[in-house]
OpenMM code with the backbone's topology and positions (N, CA, C; nanometers):
from openmm import Vec3, app, unit

residues = "UNK UNK UNK UNK UNK UNK UNK UNK UNK UNK UNK UNK UNK UNK UNK UNK UNK UNK UNK UNK UNK UNK UNK UNK UNK UNK UNK UNK UNK UNK UNK UNK UNK UNK UNK UNK UNK UNK UNK UNK UNK UNK UNK UNK UNK UNK UNK UNK UNK UNK UNK UNK UNK UNK UNK UNK UNK UNK UNK UNK UNK UNK UNK UNK UNK UNK UNK UNK UNK UNK UNK UNK UNK UNK UNK UNK UNK UNK UNK UNK UNK UNK UNK UNK UNK UNK UNK UNK UNK UNK UNK UNK UNK UNK".split()
positions = [
    Vec3(-7.3710, 4.0246, -3.0456),
    Vec3(-7.3908, 3.9389, -2.9303),
    Vec3(-7.5412, 3.9242, -2.9106),
    Vec3(-7.5857, 3.8018, -2.8967),
    Vec3(-7.7289, 3.7757, -2.8933),
    Vec3(-7.7908, 3.7882, -2.7555),
    Vec3(-7.7164, 3.7561, -2.6527),
    Vec3(-7.7741, 3.7538, -2.5191),
    Vec3(-7.7403, 3.8816, -2.4424),
    Vec3(-7.8428, 3.9485, -2.3968),
    Vec3(-7.8240, 4.0676, -2.3153),
    Vec3(-7.7504, 4.0321, -2.1870),
    Vec3(-7.7878, 3.9223, -2.1235),
    Vec3(-7.7239, 3.8789, -1.9990),
    Vec3(-7.5740, 3.8562, -2.0205),
    Vec3(-7.5372, 3.7905, -2.1311),
    Vec3(-7.3960, 3.7667, -2.1623),
    Vec3(-7.3222, 3.8973, -2.1853),
    Vec3(-7.3845, 3.9884, -2.2557),
    Vec3(-7.3201, 4.1177, -2.2837),
    Vec3(-7.2937, 4.1949, -2.1546),
    Vec3(-7.3893, 4.1970, -2.0636),
    Vec3(-7.3700, 4.2658, -1.9348),
    Vec3(-7.2605, 4.1959, -1.8556),
    Vec3(-7.2655, 4.0641, -1.8496),
    Vec3(-7.1654, 3.9870, -1.7764),
    Vec3(-7.0248, 4.0139, -1.8310),
    Vec3(-7.0071, 4.0040, -1.9624),
    Vec3(-6.8759, 4.0272, -2.0231),
    Vec3(-6.8268, 4.1685, -1.9970),
    Vec3(-6.9138, 4.2657, -2.0130),
    Vec3(-6.8764, 4.4053, -1.9890),
    Vec3(-6.8359, 4.4270, -1.8438),
    Vec3(-6.9158, 4.3790, -1.7501),
    Vec3(-6.8870, 4.4020, -1.6090),
    Vec3(-6.7583, 4.3311, -1.5660),
    Vec3(-6.7378, 4.2095, -1.6146),
    Vec3(-6.6171, 4.1345, -1.5795),
    Vec3(-6.4918, 4.2085, -1.6242),
    Vec3(-6.4888, 4.2545, -1.7482),
    Vec3(-6.3693, 4.3237, -1.7982),
    Vec3(-6.3610, 4.4654, -1.7430),
    Vec3(-6.4742, 4.5258, -1.7086),
    Vec3(-6.4734, 4.6587, -1.6460),
    Vec3(-6.3987, 4.6543, -1.5124),
    Vec3(-6.4215, 4.5492, -1.4341),
    Vec3(-6.3532, 4.5339, -1.3056),
    Vec3(-6.2022, 4.5214, -1.3283),
    Vec3(-6.1634, 4.4438, -1.4283),
    Vec3(-6.0210, 4.4280, -1.4611),
    Vec3(-5.9626, 4.5607, -1.5083),
    Vec3(-6.0318, 4.6290, -1.5977),
    Vec3(-5.9809, 4.7554, -1.6526),
    Vec3(-5.9658, 4.8616, -1.5438),
    Vec3(-6.0573, 4.8656, -1.4496),
    Vec3(-6.0466, 4.9626, -1.3405),
    Vec3(-5.9299, 4.9293, -1.2477),
    Vec3(-5.9018, 4.8010, -1.2290),
    Vec3(-5.7912, 4.7590, -1.1420),
    Vec3(-5.6560, 4.7746, -1.2120),
    Vec3(-5.6573, 4.7751, -1.3446),
    Vec3(-5.5342, 4.7841, -1.4232),
    Vec3(-5.5452, 4.8995, -1.5228),
    Vec3(-5.5373, 5.0228, -1.4766),
    Vec3(-5.5589, 5.1378, -1.5649),
    Vec3(-5.4585, 5.1490, -1.6795),
    Vec3(-5.3438, 5.0835, -1.6694),
    Vec3(-5.2455, 5.0870, -1.7775),
    Vec3(-5.2640, 4.9737, -1.8782),
    Vec3(-5.3614, 4.8888, -1.8569),
    Vec3(-5.3855, 4.7738, -1.9444),
    Vec3(-5.4759, 4.8169, -2.0599),
    Vec3(-5.4125, 4.8491, -2.1734),
    Vec3(-5.4868, 4.8985, -2.2893),
    Vec3(-5.5823, 4.7920, -2.3446),
    Vec3(-5.5401, 4.6655, -2.3430),
    Vec3(-5.6269, 4.5586, -2.3934),
    Vec3(-5.7541, 4.5477, -2.3101),
    Vec3(-5.7414, 4.5569, -2.1791),
    Vec3(-5.8601, 4.5517, -2.0923),
    Vec3(-5.9502, 4.6720, -2.1188),
    Vec3(-5.8922, 4.7891, -2.1325),
    Vec3(-5.9703, 4.9113, -2.1599),
    Vec3(-6.0426, 4.8991, -2.2945),
    Vec3(-5.9688, 4.8553, -2.3972),
    Vec3(-6.0294, 4.8419, -2.5295),
    Vec3(-6.1427, 4.7384, -2.5294),
    Vec3(-6.1233, 4.6282, -2.4583),
    Vec3(-6.2270, 4.5246, -2.4504),
    Vec3(-6.3488, 4.5758, -2.3744),
    Vec3(-6.3244, 4.6483, -2.2669),
    Vec3(-6.4350, 4.7082, -2.1914),
    Vec3(-6.5134, 4.8042, -2.2811),
    Vec3(-6.4423, 4.8869, -2.3562),
    Vec3(-6.5077, 4.9809, -2.4485),
    Vec3(-6.5893, 4.9073, -2.5537),
    Vec3(-6.5360, 4.7943, -2.6035),
    Vec3(-6.6078, 4.7157, -2.7032),
    Vec3(-6.7406, 4.6649, -2.6478),
    Vec3(-6.7367, 4.6065, -2.5275),
    Vec3(-6.8609, 4.5551, -2.4686),
    Vec3(-6.9569, 4.6679, -2.4308),
    Vec3(-6.9037, 4.7809, -2.3867),
    Vec3(-6.9917, 4.8939, -2.3581),
    Vec3(-7.0576, 4.9438, -2.4859),
    Vec3(-6.9833, 4.9443, -2.5953),
    Vec3(-7.0391, 4.9828, -2.7246),
    Vec3(-7.1522, 4.8885, -2.7655),
    Vec3(-7.1344, 4.7595, -2.7410),
    Vec3(-7.2402, 4.6625, -2.7703),
    Vec3(-7.3645, 4.6921, -2.6862),
    Vec3(-7.3446, 4.7195, -2.5575),
    Vec3(-7.4592, 4.7504, -2.4709),
    Vec3(-7.5334, 4.8745, -2.5188),
    Vec3(-7.4584, 4.9766, -2.5550),
    Vec3(-7.5197, 5.1045, -2.5939),
    Vec3(-7.5809, 5.0972, -2.7332),
    Vec3(-7.5072, 5.0433, -2.8302),
    Vec3(-7.5534, 5.0480, -2.9691),
    Vec3(-7.6430, 4.9312, -3.0098),
    Vec3(-7.6149, 4.8126, -2.9576),
    Vec3(-7.6963, 4.6966, -2.9955),
    Vec3(-7.8189, 4.6806, -2.9052),
    Vec3(-7.7981, 4.7038, -2.7748),
    Vec3(-7.9074, 4.6837, -2.6799),
    Vec3(-7.9721, 4.8144, -2.6333),
    Vec3(-7.9169, 4.9272, -2.6773),
    Vec3(-7.9750, 5.0609, -2.6508),
    Vec3(-7.9740, 5.0992, -2.5024),
    Vec3(-7.8650, 5.0586, -2.4330),
    Vec3(-7.8499, 5.0954, -2.2920),
    Vec3(-7.8321, 5.2449, -2.2757),
    Vec3(-7.8903, 5.2965, -2.1671),
    Vec3(-7.8673, 5.4333, -2.1215),
    Vec3(-7.8595, 5.4296, -1.9701),
    Vec3(-7.7979, 5.5312, -1.9134),
    Vec3(-7.7950, 5.5497, -1.7672),
    Vec3(-7.7492, 5.4241, -1.6930),
    Vec3(-7.6333, 5.3705, -1.7298),
    Vec3(-7.5811, 5.2495, -1.6664),
    Vec3(-7.5226, 5.2851, -1.5299),
    Vec3(-7.5638, 5.2099, -1.4288),
    Vec3(-7.5141, 5.2308, -1.2926),
    Vec3(-7.4810, 5.0947, -1.2321),
    Vec3(-7.3614, 5.0851, -1.1705),
    Vec3(-7.3189, 4.9604, -1.1076),
    Vec3(-7.3039, 4.9827, -0.9583),
    Vec3(-7.3627, 4.8942, -0.8808),
    Vec3(-7.3500, 4.8954, -0.7349),
    Vec3(-7.3048, 4.7566, -0.6912),
    Vec3(-7.2428, 4.7509, -0.5743),
    Vec3(-7.1937, 4.6235, -0.5213),
    Vec3(-7.2245, 4.6173, -0.3728),
    Vec3(-7.2730, 4.5017, -0.3283),
    Vec3(-7.2866, 4.4800, -0.1843),
    Vec3(-7.1923, 4.3669, -0.1453),
    Vec3(-7.2158, 4.3024, -0.0355),
    Vec3(-7.1255, 4.1976, 0.0124),
    Vec3(-7.1314, 4.0695, -0.0712),
    Vec3(-7.2354, 4.0535, -0.1507),
    Vec3(-7.2569, 3.9277, -0.2211),
    Vec3(-7.2717, 3.9452, -0.3728),
    Vec3(-7.3297, 4.0563, -0.4157),
    Vec3(-7.3694, 4.0717, -0.5556),
    Vec3(-7.3250, 4.2051, -0.6149),
    Vec3(-7.3133, 4.2032, -0.7475),
    Vec3(-7.3072, 4.3254, -0.8266),
    Vec3(-7.4465, 4.3488, -0.8825),
    Vec3(-7.4903, 4.4732, -0.8816),
    Vec3(-7.6199, 4.5121, -0.9368),
    Vec3(-7.5955, 4.6131, -1.0479),
    Vec3(-7.6485, 4.5846, -1.1637),
    Vec3(-7.6360, 4.6740, -1.2785),
    Vec3(-7.7750, 4.7268, -1.3087),
    Vec3(-7.7900, 4.8584, -1.2961),
    Vec3(-7.9174, 4.9223, -1.3305),
    Vec3(-7.8964, 4.9989, -1.4605),
    Vec3(-7.9976, 4.9980, -1.5455),
    Vec3(-7.9866, 5.0626, -1.6754),
    Vec3(-8.1261, 5.0940, -1.7276),
    Vec3(-8.1304, 5.1735, -1.8314),
    Vec3(-8.2560, 5.2110, -1.8952),
    Vec3(-8.2498, 5.1708, -2.0419),
    Vec3(-8.3568, 5.1096, -2.0906),
    Vec3(-8.3729, 5.0796, -2.2325),
    Vec3(-8.5087, 5.1333, -2.2747),
    Vec3(-8.5091, 5.2216, -2.3734),
    Vec3(-8.6331, 5.2813, -2.4241),
    Vec3(-8.7173, 5.3407, -2.3115),
    Vec3(-8.6521, 5.4069, -2.2176),
    Vec3(-8.7213, 5.4737, -2.1093),
    Vec3(-8.7644, 5.3841, -1.9943),
    Vec3(-8.7421, 5.2540, -2.0072),
    Vec3(-8.7815, 5.1597, -1.9025),
    Vec3(-8.6593, 5.1203, -1.8190),
    Vec3(-8.6705, 5.1392, -1.6872),
    Vec3(-8.5622, 5.1017, -1.5971),
    Vec3(-8.5598, 4.9507, -1.5794),
    Vec3(-8.4380, 4.8954, -1.5876),
    Vec3(-8.4204, 4.7512, -1.5734),
    Vec3(-8.2984, 4.7267, -1.4860),
    Vec3(-8.2772, 4.6009, -1.4495),
    Vec3(-8.1601, 4.5678, -1.3683),
    Vec3(-8.1188, 4.4236, -1.3901),
    Vec3(-7.9938, 4.3970, -1.3558),
    Vec3(-7.9395, 4.2618, -1.3576),
    Vec3(-7.8521, 4.2486, -1.2345),
    Vec3(-7.8299, 4.1257, -1.1917),
    Vec3(-7.7424, 4.1052, -1.0765),
    Vec3(-7.6573, 3.9820, -1.1011),
    Vec3(-7.5368, 3.9862, -1.0442),
    Vec3(-7.4398, 3.8795, -1.0627),
    Vec3(-7.3651, 3.8580, -0.9319),
    Vec3(-7.3380, 3.7327, -0.8955),
    Vec3(-7.2572, 3.7067, -0.7764),
    Vec3(-7.1157, 3.7639, -0.7939),
    Vec3(-7.0616, 3.8178, -0.6876),
    Vec3(-6.9283, 3.8780, -0.6911),
    Vec3(-6.8254, 3.7790, -0.7438),
    Vec3(-6.8277, 3.6557, -0.6936),
    Vec3(-6.7245, 3.5596, -0.7352),
    Vec3(-6.7297, 3.5302, -0.8840),
    Vec3(-6.8463, 3.5378, -0.9449),
    Vec3(-6.8597, 3.5164, -1.0885),
    Vec3(-6.7981, 3.6328, -1.1666),
    Vec3(-6.8212, 3.7538, -1.1213),
    Vec3(-6.7715, 3.8726, -1.1905),
    Vec3(-6.6221, 3.8929, -1.1677),
    Vec3(-6.5742, 3.8626, -1.0502),
    Vec3(-6.4350, 3.8933, -1.0183),
    Vec3(-6.3376, 3.7789, -1.0459),
    Vec3(-6.3834, 3.6710, -1.1087),
    Vec3(-6.2965, 3.5559, -1.1323),
    Vec3(-6.1752, 3.5921, -1.2179),
    Vec3(-6.1930, 3.6702, -1.3220),
    Vec3(-6.0797, 3.7082, -1.4068),
    Vec3(-5.9826, 3.7969, -1.3299),
    Vec3(-6.0353, 3.8934, -1.2583),
    Vec3(-5.9508, 3.9814, -1.1773),
    Vec3(-5.8727, 3.9007, -1.0735),
    Vec3(-5.9383, 3.8066, -1.0091),
    Vec3(-5.8724, 3.7227, -0.9092),
    Vec3(-5.7605, 3.6396, -0.9715),
    Vec3(-5.7836, 3.5849, -1.0909),
    Vec3(-5.6796, 3.5078, -1.1591),
    Vec3(-5.5582, 3.5946, -1.1903),
    Vec3(-5.5814, 3.7158, -1.2324),
    Vec3(-5.4718, 3.8091, -1.2627),
    Vec3(-5.3944, 3.8411, -1.1355),
    Vec3(-5.4645, 3.8617, -1.0266),
    Vec3(-5.3993, 3.8912, -0.8991),
    Vec3(-5.3156, 3.7734, -0.8496),
    Vec3(-5.3658, 3.6522, -0.8672),
    Vec3(-5.2962, 3.5333, -0.8197),
    Vec3(-5.1757, 3.4965, -0.9064),
    Vec3(-5.1825, 3.5277, -1.0353),
    Vec3(-5.0760, 3.4898, -1.1287),
    Vec3(-5.0413, 3.6070, -1.2209),
    Vec3(-4.9889, 3.7159, -1.1668),
    Vec3(-4.9610, 3.8334, -1.2507),
    Vec3(-4.8616, 3.8055, -1.3634),
    Vec3(-4.7745, 3.7076, -1.3442),
    Vec3(-4.6762, 3.6748, -1.4483),
    Vec3(-4.7435, 3.6225, -1.5759),
    Vec3(-4.8625, 3.5705, -1.5645),
    Vec3(-4.9362, 3.5199, -1.6806),
    Vec3(-5.0111, 3.6302, -1.7558),
    Vec3(-5.0215, 3.7452, -1.6941),
    Vec3(-5.1036, 3.8533, -1.7506),
    Vec3(-5.0236, 3.9821, -1.7605),
    Vec3(-4.9114, 3.9736, -1.8275),
    Vec3(-4.8290, 4.0917, -1.8443),
    Vec3(-4.9003, 4.1911, -1.9354),
    Vec3(-4.8728, 4.3171, -1.9112),
    Vec3(-4.9324, 4.4235, -1.9894),
    Vec3(-4.8374, 4.4604, -2.1036),
    Vec3(-4.8725, 4.4224, -2.2252),
    Vec3(-4.7898, 4.4537, -2.3418),
    Vec3(-4.8475, 4.5764, -2.4090),
    Vec3(-4.7618, 4.6717, -2.4334),
    Vec3(-4.8094, 4.7948, -2.4989),
    Vec3(-4.7724, 4.7975, -2.6440),
] * unit.nanometer
topology = app.Topology()
chain = topology.addChain("A")
for resn in residues:
    res = topology.addResidue(resn, chain)
    for name in ("N", "CA", "C"):
        topology.addAtom(name, app.Element.getBySymbol(name[0]), res)
């Protein structure tokens, strides 16, 4: 994955889904894949996620330098919201 911003966005979006659906192996595996990309390709360490009323904040360290990214809640939670609104479309197949 070429874009750091895209990698963080994809990871955070599926992380929210995986946390809401702990029995969803596909969501967990996808979250692990994106986390692996962050750690191995972009050299992330010390990842921390915070949320306020409007934004998600992702703090992380790369090569000893603290960095951060932020995303609007509605952008990150869109997939989770779709699953909540139409659970019949997102069955958990094991």
